C-alpha positions as CSV (number, residue, x, y, z in Angstrom):
1,M,72.4,140.7,89.2
2,K,75.8,141.7,88.0
3,N,77.1,141.4,91.2
4,Y,75.7,137.6,91.5
5,L,76.8,136.8,88.2
6,A,80.6,138.2,88.7
7,T,81.0,136.4,92.3
8,L,79.7,132.8,90.5
9,G,82.5,133.1,87.5
10,I,85.0,133.6,90.2
11,L,84.1,130.5,92.3
12,L,84.0,128.9,88.6
13,I,87.1,129.5,88.1
14,I,88.3,128.7,91.6
15,A,86.5,125.5,90.8
16,A,88.1,124.9,87.8
17,V,91.5,125.8,89.3
18,G,90.8,123.3,92.6
19,W,90.0,120.6,90.1
20,Q,93.4,121.0,87.8
21,F,95.2,121.4,91.3
22,K,93.3,118.0,92.2
23,N,93.8,116.0,89.2
24,K,97.8,117.4,88.9
25,F,98.8,116.9,92.3
26,F,96.3,113.8,93.9
27,S,95.2,111.6,91.2
28,T,96.8,108.2,90.8
29,P,100.2,107.9,90.0
30,C,99.3,105.1,87.4
31,A,97.4,107.0,85.2
32,E,100.5,108.9,83.8
33,P,103.7,108.8,84.0
34,T,105.3,110.9,86.2
35,P,107.7,113.5,85.0
36,Y,111.5,113.4,86.5
37,N,114.7,115.6,85.1
38,L,118.0,116.0,87.2
39,G,118.7,118.6,89.6
40,T,121.7,119.2,91.4
41,F,124.7,116.8,90.7
42,D,127.4,116.7,93.2
43,T,130.9,116.0,91.3
44,K,132.5,115.2,94.6
45,F,130.6,111.2,94.0
46,N,133.4,111.2,91.3
47,I,130.6,109.2,88.9
48,S,129.8,111.1,85.7
49,K,126.2,112.3,84.9
50,K,125.6,109.6,82.6
51,Y,126.4,106.8,85.1
52,F,124.2,108.6,87.5
53,L,121.3,109.1,84.9
54,D,121.6,105.6,83.6
55,A,121.1,104.5,87.3
56,I,117.9,106.3,87.8
57,T,117.0,104.4,84.4
58,E,117.9,100.8,86.1
59,A,115.5,102.0,89.1
60,E,112.8,103.0,87.0
61,A,112.7,100.0,85.4
62,I,112.7,98.0,88.8
63,W,109.3,99.4,89.4
64,E,108.0,99.2,85.6
65,K,109.1,96.0,83.9
66,P,107.0,93.4,86.6
67,S,104.5,95.9,86.6
68,G,104.4,96.5,82.8
69,L,103.3,99.8,83.7
70,D,104.9,103.4,82.3
71,L,105.6,104.8,85.8
72,F,108.5,107.5,85.0
73,V,109.6,109.5,81.9
74,Y,112.7,111.6,81.7
75,Q,111.9,115.0,80.4
76,P,115.1,117.0,81.1
77,E,113.9,120.2,79.6
78,D,110.6,120.4,81.5
79,S,111.1,123.6,83.8
80,S,107.6,123.2,85.5
81,R,107.0,123.3,89.2
82,D,105.5,119.8,90.2
83,V,108.5,118.3,88.0
84,L,110.3,115.6,90.0
85,K,113.8,116.6,90.5
86,I,116.6,114.0,91.5
87,N,119.5,115.6,93.5
88,L,122.7,114.1,94.2
89,V,124.0,115.6,97.1
90,Y,127.5,115.0,98.9
91,D,127.9,115.5,102.8
92,Y,129.3,114.1,105.8
93,R,127.8,110.6,104.8
94,Q,129.0,109.6,101.6
95,Q,132.6,111.2,102.7
96,A,132.3,108.7,106.1
97,T,130.9,106.0,103.4
98,S,134.3,106.8,101.0
99,K,136.5,106.8,104.1
100,L,135.3,103.2,105.4
101,K,136.3,102.1,101.6
102,S,139.1,103.0,101.0
103,L,140.4,101.4,104.7
104,G,138.6,98.6,102.7
105,I,135.3,98.6,105.2
106,E,132.4,97.2,104.0
107,V,129.5,98.0,106.3
108,S,126.2,95.9,106.5
109,N,123.1,96.4,109.0
110,T,123.9,93.4,110.8
111,R,124.3,92.7,114.2
112,A,128.1,90.9,113.0
113,S,128.7,94.1,111.3
114,Y,128.2,96.6,113.9
115,D,130.6,94.6,116.4
116,S,133.3,94.4,114.1
117,L,133.0,97.9,113.5
118,K,132.7,99.0,117.4
119,E,135.8,96.6,117.9
120,Q,138.1,98.5,115.3
121,F,136.2,101.5,116.5
122,E,137.5,101.4,120.1
123,K,140.9,100.1,118.9
124,L,141.8,103.4,116.8
125,R,139.9,105.4,119.6
126,E,142.9,103.9,121.9
127,S,145.7,104.8,119.4
128,Y,144.4,108.3,119.0
129,E,144.5,109.2,122.7
130,V,147.5,107.6,123.5
131,E,149.0,109.4,120.5
132,K,147.6,112.7,121.5
133,A,148.3,112.8,125.1
134,Q,152.4,112.5,123.8
135,F,151.4,114.7,120.7
136,E,150.2,117.5,123.7
137,E,153.2,116.9,125.5
138,K,155.5,117.3,123.1
139,I,153.6,120.4,122.0
140,A,154.1,121.7,125.5
141,K,157.8,120.4,125.6
142,W,158.1,123.0,122.3
143,N,156.3,126.0,123.9
144,R,158.6,125.6,126.9
145,G,161.5,126.0,124.8
146,P,163.2,128.1,122.2
147,R,160.9,126.8,119.4
148,N,163.8,127.3,116.6
149,N,164.4,123.3,116.0
150,R,163.7,122.6,112.8
151,S,163.8,118.8,112.6
152,E,161.4,118.8,116.2
153,F,159.3,121.0,114.5
154,E,158.5,118.5,111.4
155,E,157.9,115.8,113.8
156,L,155.0,117.5,115.5
157,Q,153.5,118.1,112.0
158,S,154.1,115.1,111.1
159,M,152.4,114.1,114.3
160,Q,149.5,116.5,113.9
161,D,149.0,114.6,110.2
162,D,149.3,111.0,111.7
163,L,146.4,112.3,114.3
164,N,143.7,114.4,112.2
165,E,144.2,111.3,109.7
166,K,143.0,109.0,112.7
167,A,140.1,111.4,113.4
168,D,139.0,111.5,110.0
169,E,138.9,107.5,110.5
170,I,137.4,107.8,113.9
171,N,134.4,110.3,112.7
172,A,133.4,108.1,109.7
173,M,133.2,104.7,112.0
174,V,131.1,107.2,114.6
175,V,128.6,107.9,111.4
176,A,128.4,104.2,110.2
177,L,128.0,103.3,114.0
178,N,125.6,105.4,114.8
179,R,123.7,104.6,112.0
180,L,123.5,100.7,112.8
181,V,122.4,101.6,116.0
182,A,119.3,103.4,115.1
183,T,119.0,100.8,112.0
184,L,118.8,97.5,114.5
185,N,117.4,99.5,117.7
186,L,120.2,99.1,119.8
187,S,120.1,99.9,123.6
188,V,123.5,101.9,123.6
189,E,124.5,105.1,123.7
190,K,125.3,107.4,120.8
191,Y,128.6,107.3,119.6
192,N,130.8,111.1,119.9
193,T,133.0,112.2,117.1
194,V,136.2,113.7,117.5
195,N,137.4,117.2,116.8
196,T,134.0,117.9,115.4
197,A,130.5,117.5,116.2
198,R,127.3,116.0,114.5
199,G,124.0,115.7,115.3
200,E,122.5,114.6,111.9
201,S,120.1,111.9,111.3
202,F,121.9,109.3,108.7
203,E,119.5,108.4,105.2
204,E,120.9,107.1,102.1
205,G,118.2,109.3,100.5
206,V,114.9,110.9,100.9
207,F,111.8,111.6,99.2
208,Y,110.2,115.2,99.7
209,S,106.7,116.8,98.7
210,D,105.3,119.9,99.9
211,G,102.1,119.4,97.7
212,T,103.6,121.9,94.7
213,R,106.9,120.7,94.7
214,R,108.9,117.4,94.7
215,S,112.0,116.1,95.0
216,I,114.5,112.9,95.5
217,D,117.6,113.2,97.5
218,I,120.4,111.1,97.1
219,Y,123.4,111.3,99.8
220,E,124.9,108.1,100.2
221,F,125.9,104.6,98.8
222,S,128.5,102.6,98.5
223,S,127.8,100.5,95.2
224,R,125.7,100.6,92.2
225,E,123.9,98.1,93.9
226,K,123.4,99.8,96.7
227,L,122.7,103.6,94.5
228,L,119.8,101.4,92.5
229,R,118.2,99.7,95.5
230,V,117.9,103.4,97.1
231,L,117.1,104.9,94.1
232,A,113.9,102.5,93.5
233,H,113.1,102.6,97.2
234,E,112.7,106.8,96.8
235,F,110.8,106.1,93.5
236,G,108.4,104.4,95.6
237,H,107.8,106.8,97.9
238,A,107.5,108.9,94.4
239,L,104.7,106.7,94.0
240,D,102.8,107.4,97.5
241,L,104.0,103.6,98.3
242,P,104.3,102.7,102.2
243,H,107.2,100.9,103.6
244,V,106.5,97.1,103.8
245,A,107.0,94.3,106.1
246,D,109.2,92.4,103.9
247,S,112.9,92.8,104.6
248,K,114.2,91.9,101.2
249,A,111.4,94.2,99.5
250,I,112.3,97.3,97.9
251,M,110.5,99.3,99.7
252,Y,111.2,97.6,103.2
253,E,112.3,100.5,105.6
254,L,115.9,99.8,105.7
255,N,118.1,99.1,102.6
256,Q,119.6,95.8,103.1
257,G,118.0,93.3,100.5
258,N,120.7,92.1,98.1
259,T,117.9,92.1,94.7
260,L,116.9,94.3,92.6
261,K,113.6,92.9,92.1
262,P,110.4,94.1,93.6
263,T,108.9,91.5,95.9
264,Q,105.2,90.0,96.3
265,A,104.9,92.8,98.9
266,D,106.5,95.4,96.7
267,L,103.8,94.8,93.5
268,A,100.8,94.1,95.8
269,A,101.3,97.8,97.6
270,L,101.9,99.1,94.1
271,R,98.5,97.3,92.5
272,A,96.9,98.8,95.8
273,K,98.1,102.2,95.0
274,C,97.1,101.5,91.5
275,A,93.8,100.7,92.2
276,E,92.6,103.5,94.1
């Protein structure tokens, strides 16, 4: 009898824990606001934490205002495992975007933008190959000589610096071109970088959940509007919303819209999720 009661007690504890787990991770996101706070914050984006947090608040309101629901709540001191962490992560994606922006090149998810960037890339790549051949020829000549001419050495150093700068520009274009190839579903070969190798996929942001931990990672944005849209999109995934077919929607699979208001398709997806 004692063994039976002990076993029953253990089963009741397991059931209670399971019920709490179910309520915590599988309840409708509309029942109570999702707590979030700031995780990783990379300063190489050259924005302040206040700027980023203000953008997060604005993105949160994109869903809350039209729905009239309190969907998210900022809790900076919350250290629980299930709190939604929002991370700003600087890598090759933002580096490429920043480089193109410094060159006055704005990229949009259109075939016209792809064709224009491809033309600029091909011209720059051709120029790079010519200058690289000239540099290698001069290096070979330098190595055959006494290698003690200061002016020749400085000329070679200057040529190498120019080539490295061109390589950075080419590689930034490659990242953008490969993203456009995937986004526009173009039947072309993948573009290759120079002096480096990359095989990463291109995503501006991603929502991640393993059932106990959740995070939003932001990798790239070219403007505040793009930052707000990618944050709002990933907030949508945090609400368990799927992608929708409306190309102007926040939850469309591509960040190509120019509005910061949810479309009817967005709101319909939210209503459906809240009704579950």
